[in-house]
ChimeraX commands (.cxc) that place a marker at each C-alpha (Angstrom):
marker #1 position -4.70,-5.17,-0.92 radius 0.5
marker #1 position -2.92,-6.08,-4.14 radius 0.5
marker #1 position -6.11,-5.66,-6.16 radius 0.5
marker #1 position -6.67,-2.22,-4.65 radius 0.5
marker #1 position -3.09,-1.24,-5.43 radius 0.5
marker #1 position -3.47,-2.45,-8.99 radius 0.5
marker #1 position -6.61,-0.37,-9.47 radius 0.5
marker #1 position -5.10,2.90,-8.18 radius 0.5
marker #1 position -1.33,2.58,-8.41 radius 0.5
marker #1 position 0.50,4.48,-6.87 radius 0.5
marker #1 position -1.47,5.34,-3.78 radius 0.5
marker #1 position -0.68,6.68,-0.31 radius 0.5
marker #1 position -1.20,4.32,2.64 radius 0.5
marker #1 position -3.93,6.53,4.11 radius 0.5
marker #1 position -5.92,6.53,0.87 radius 0.5
marker #1 position -5.58,2.76,0.54 radius 0.5
marker #1 position -6.62,2.28,4.17 radius 0.5
marker #1 position -9.81,4.29,3.66 radius 0.5
marker #1 position -10.59,2.42,0.44 radius 0.5
marker #1 position -10.15,-0.94,2.17 radius 0.5
marker #1 position -11.75,0.05,5.49 radius 0.5
marker #1 position -8.57,-0.65,7.44 radius 0.5
marker #1 position -6.34,1.35,9.76 radius 0.5
marker #1 position -3.46,3.19,8.12 radius 0.5
marker #1 position -1.05,1.46,10.50 radius 0.5
marker #1 position -2.30,-1.97,9.41 radius 0.5
marker #1 position -1.80,-1.08,5.75 radius 0.5
marker #1 position 1.72,0.19,6.43 radius 0.5
marker #1 position 2.62,-2.96,8.37 radius 0.5
marker #1 position 1.33,-5.17,5.56 radius 0.5
marker #1 position 3.02,-3.05,2.89 radius 0.5
marker #1 position 6.33,-3.33,4.73 radius 0.5
marker #1 position 6.33,-7.08,4.09 radius 0.5
marker #1 position 5.34,-7.07,0.42 radius 0.5
marker #1 position 8.54,-5.67,-1.17 radius 0.5
marker #1 position 10.54,-8.60,0.28 radius 0.5
marker #1 position 8.21,-10.92,-1.60 radius 0.5
marker #1 position 8.59,-8.73,-4.72 radius 0.5
marker #1 position 4.85,-8.09,-4.82 radius 0.5
marker #1 position 5.10,-4.30,-4.61 radius 0.5
marker #1 position 7.71,-1.57,-4.85 radius 0.5
marker #1 position 7.51,1.20,-2.30 radius 0.5
marker #1 position 8.17,4.73,-3.51 radius 0.5
marker #1 position 9.30,7.54,-1.28 radius 0.5
marker #1 position 7.19,10.67,-1.35 radius 0.5
marker #1 position 8.46,12.90,-4.12 radius 0.5
marker #1 position 9.87,10.00,-6.20 radius 0.5
marker link #1:1,2 radius 0.2
marker link #1:2,3 radius 0.2
marker link #1:3,4 radius 0.2
marker link #1:4,5 radius 0.2
marker link #1:5,6 radius 0.2
marker link #1:6,7 radius 0.2
marker link #1:7,8 radius 0.2
marker link #1:8,9 radius 0.2
marker link #1:9,10 radius 0.2
marker link #1:10,11 radius 0.2
marker link #1:11,12 radius 0.2
marker link #1:12,13 radius 0.2
marker link #1:13,14 radius 0.2
marker link #1:14,15 radius 0.2
marker link #1:15,16 radius 0.2
marker link #1:16,17 radius 0.2
marker link #1:17,18 radius 0.2
marker link #1:18,19 radius 0.2
marker link #1:19,20 radius 0.2
marker link #1:20,21 radius 0.2
marker link #1:21,22 radius 0.2
marker link #1:22,23 radius 0.2
marker link #1:23,24 radius 0.2
marker link #1:24,25 radius 0.2
marker link #1:25,26 radius 0.2
marker link #1:26,27 radius 0.2
marker link #1:27,28 radius 0.2
marker link #1:28,29 radius 0.2
marker link #1:29,30 radius 0.2
marker link #1:30,31 radius 0.2
marker link #1:31,32 radius 0.2
marker link #1:32,33 radius 0.2
marker link #1:33,34 radius 0.2
marker link #1:34,35 radius 0.2
marker link #1:35,36 radius 0.2
marker link #1:36,37 radius 0.2
marker link #1:37,38 radius 0.2
marker link #1:38,39 radius 0.2
marker link #1:39,40 radius 0.2
marker link #1:40,41 radius 0.2
marker link #1:41,42 radius 0.2
marker link #1:42,43 radius 0.2
marker link #1:43,44 radius 0.2
marker link #1:44,45 radius 0.2
marker link #1:45,46 radius 0.2
marker link #1:46,47 radius 0.2
view
């Protein structure tokens, strides 16, 4: 996931899910844990 984010940063969860062949919900759940580890920063739509 981190490699995919690096290649197309920023990206919507749905786009990342399609690129990785995963469900959007699974991507969102994983992405929810990464900011706590300071691996990603989540942006709100329109930011």
